[in-house]
C-alpha positions in Angstrom: 0.2 0.1 -0.3 3.0 2.4 0.4 4.1 1.9 -3.3 1.2 2.3 -4.3 0.6 5.4 -2.5 4.1 7.2 -3.4 3.3 6.1 -6.8 0.4 7.8 -6.8 1.5 10.8 -5.5 4.2 11.4 -8.9 1.3 11.3 -11.1 -1.4 13.1 -8.4 0.9 15.1 -5.6 -0.8 15.6 -2.2 -1.7 19.1 -2.7 -1.3 21.9 -5.2 0.1 25.5 -4.7 -2.0 28.0 -6.6 -1.5 31.5 -7.3 -4.8 34.0 -6.8 -4.7 35.7 -9.6 -8.1 37.3 -9.5 -10.8 38.4 -6.8 -13.8 40.2 -6.9 -15.9 41.5 -4.3 -19.4 40.9 -4.9 -20.7 41.8 -2.0 -19.0 43.0 1.6 -19.1 39.2 2.3 -18.6 36.9 -1.2 -15.7 37.4 -3.4 -15.1 35.5 -6.3 -11.3 34.0 -5.9 -9.8 32.6 -9.3 -6.5 30.7 -8.5 -3.8 29.1 -11.0 -2.2 26.0 -9.5 1.2 25.3 -11.0 0.4 21.9 -11.9 -2.4 20.6 -13.9 -5.8 20.3 -11.5 -7.7 17.3 -13.1 -11.6 17.2 -11.4 -15.0 17.1 -12.3 -17.9 19.7 -12.2 -19.5 19.3 -9.0 -16.8 18.5 -7.0 -14.8 20.5 -4.7 -11.3 20.9 -3.1 -9.9 21.7 0.4 -8.3 25.1 0.6 -5.5 26.3 2.7 -4.3 29.8 3.6 -1.1 31.0 4.6 -2.6 33.5 7.4 -4.2 30.1 8.6 -1.8 26.9 8.4 -2.7 23.4 8.6 -6.5 24.8 8.9 -8.4 23.6 5.5 -12.1 24.2 4.1 -13.9 23.3 1.3 -14.9 25.1 -1.3 -16.7 23.9 -4.3 -15.1 25.3 -8.1 -17.5 27.8 -10.0 -17.4 27.0 -13.0 -16.2 23.5 -15.1 -12.4 22.5 -16.4 -11.1 25.3 -18.4 -8.7 25.1 -21.0 -6.6 27.7 -19.3 -6.3 25.6 -16.6 -7.8 28.2 -13.6 -10.0 27.4 -11.3 -12.3 29.5 -8.8 -14.4 29.4 -5.8 -17.0 31.2 -4.0 -16.4 32.2 -0.7 -18.9 33.7 1.7 -17.3 34.8 4.8 -18.8 33.8 8.0 -18.3 34.6 11.8 -15.0 32.9 13.3 -14.7 32.0 9.9 -10.7 31.8 9.8 -10.4 30.6 6.1 -13.3 32.2 4.6 -12.6 35.6 5.9 -9.1 35.4 4.8 -10.0 34.3 1.4 -12.4 37.3 1.4 -11.1 39.9 3.0 -7.0 39.5 3.3 -6.6 37.0 -0.4 -5.0 39.1 -3.1 -3.5 38.5 -6.6 0.0 37.1 -6.0 -0.7 35.4 -2.5 -0.1 32.0 -3.1 -2.7 29.3 -1.4 -3.2 25.6 -0.6 -5.2 22.8 -2.4 -6.4 19.1 -1.9 -7.6 16.8 -4.3 -10.8 17.4 -5.4 -13.3 15.3 -4.2 -16.9 15.0 -4.1 -19.7 12.9 -6.0 -22.2 15.7 -7.3 -21.0 15.0 -10.9 -23.2 14.7 -14.0 -24.2 11.3 -14.9 -23.5 12.1 -18.9 -24.8 8.1 -19.7 -28.5 9.5 -18.6 -30.9 11.8 -20.9 -32.7 12.8 -17.5 -33.6 16.7 -17.2 -31.0 18.3 -14.2 -33.2 19.5 -11.2 -30.7 21.9 -9.3 -31.0 23.8 -6.5 -28.3 25.9 -5.2 -28.7 28.3 -1.9 -26.5 31.3 -1.3 -22.7 30.7 -2.8 -24.1 26.6 -3.6 -24.5 28.0 -6.5 -21.1 28.0 -7.6 -21.2 24.4 -8.7 -24.8 24.5 -10.0 -23.2 27.1 -12.5 -20.5 24.5 -13.2 -22.9 21.6 -14.0 -24.5 24.2 -15.9 -21.4 24.6 -18.0 -20.5 20.6 -17.9 -23.5 20.1 -19.7 -23.2 22.4 -22.3 -19.7 21.2 -23.5 -20.6 17.7 -23.3 -23.1 18.6 -26.2 -26.1 16.6 -26.0 -28.1 19.1 -24.4 -30.9 17.9 -21.7 -33.6 20.0 -19.7 -31.9 22.1 -16.8 -33.9 23.7 -14.3 -31.9 25.9 -11.5 -33.7 26.7 -8.9 -31.1 29.7 -7.1 -32.2 30.5 -3.6 -31.0 33.8 -1.2 -32.5 35.6 1.8 -33.0 39.0 -0.7 -32.5 40.1 -4.2 -29.3 41.5 -3.0 -27.8 38.4 -2.0 -28.3 37.0 -5.1 -25.0 37.8 -6.1 -24.2 35.8 -8.8 -27.9 35.8 -11.1 -26.5 37.9 -14.1 -24.3 35.3 -14.5 -27.0 32.5 -14.4 -29.4 34.7 -16.5 -27.1 35.1 -19.3 -26.5 31.3 -19.4 -30.4 31.0 -19.6 -30.2 33.3 -22.5 -27.6 31.4 -24.0 -28.5 27.7 -23.7 -32.5 27.6 -24.5 -33.2 23.5 -23.0 -32.0 26.1 -19.4 -34.4 27.7 -16.8 -33.3 30.1 -13.9 -35.3 30.9 -11.4 -34.3 33.3 -8.2 -36.1 32.6 -5.5 -36.0 35.0 -2.1 -37.3 34.1 1.3 -37.3 37.6 2.7 -38.1 40.7 1.3 -39.5 42.0 -1.8 -38.7 40.3 -5.4 -39.1 39.8 -8.6 -38.6 36.2 -8.7 -40.5 33.7 -6.5 -40.6 34.0 -3.0 -40.3 31.8 -0.3 -38.1 29.2 1.5 -36.3 27.1 -1.7 -37.9 23.6 -1.2 -41.4 24.8 -1.6 -40.6 27.2 -4.7 -39.9 23.9 -6.2 -43.3 22.1 -5.3 -44.7 25.1 -7.6 -43.4 23.5 -10.5 -42.9 19.7 -12.1 -43.2 17.0 -12.2 -39.8 16.0 -11.6 -40.3 12.7 -11.5 -37.5 12.4 -14.6 -35.1 14.5 -13.2 -31.9 14.0 -11.5 -31.6 16.7 -8.5 -28.2 18.0 -6.8 -28.2 20.6 -4.1 -25.8 22.5 -3.4 -26.0 25.3 0.1 -26.4 25.6 3.1 -26.9 22.3 5.6 -30.4 23.3 6.5 -30.9 24.1 2.8 -29.8 20.4 2.1 -31.8 18.8 4.5 -35.1 20.1 3.8 -34.5 19.9 0.2 -33.8 16.3 0.5 -37.0 15.9 2.6 -39.3 17.6 -0.1 -37.8 16.7 -3.5 -38.6 12.8 -1.7 -42.3 13.9 -0.7 -42.7 15.2 -4.7 -41.6 11.7 -5.7 -37.7 11.7 -6.5 -36.6 8.9 -5.0 -32.9 9.1 -2.9 -30.5 7.5 -5.3 -31.4 10.2 -8.1 -31.0 13.1 -5.6 -27.1 14.6 -5.4 -25.2 16.5 -2.8 -22.0 17.1 -0.5 -21.9 15.2 2.5 -23.7 17.4 5.4 -20.2 17.1 7.8 -18.0 18.1 4.9 -20.3 21.4 4.5 -20.7 22.0 8.1 -17.3 21.8 8.8 -16.5 24.7 5.6 -18.8 27.1 7.8 -16.6 27.3 10.8 
């Protein structure tokens, strides 16, 4: 096993150094961070990486890739600074182009099954829209277009920080529908909680479901989707435990 691990490390290093090449503050506490790894970084849309910053050595947090693999090799993450969040606050408020972070290997199984013709029902809450956007790009890149329905949830219209990008994708791809859902305050989109909004549409029995967002949203979303007839084996999301750890 030791020899096999050593051989694998020659092919896939234990971690990658990645230089920050872009830092865009979308809201006072959400940043889009773009990095250039020092070596090729193979991953699939919908996966995530563990991230370590130079300000908090040996403290790792998980962040989903915000795009499908790109020809230029760049990686983007959507990061929300949370109270007492060492890594998230550093990435949002301290990181600047030229800084170097470390990335662990890609992980996660919230990926598209390209052998299926099923539609994709995607629920993205807050910065959980990042891997949903990656999944949409993956479907577009693959070339066999399938129906994709995206419900993008936030507390207010202001918190829909990536809605322009998602609506631009919807205008470009006729197989894609994007519906913003706001839980608090006035909105031009749908009002209420994300799972409740999904129930207004459908039927969804011919769709595979993908959920990304806070742990509470994942739990309520899974319950809602199973309640409207989507079996659990067709509902994909990241581990609740890993999501909770990323929010610390």
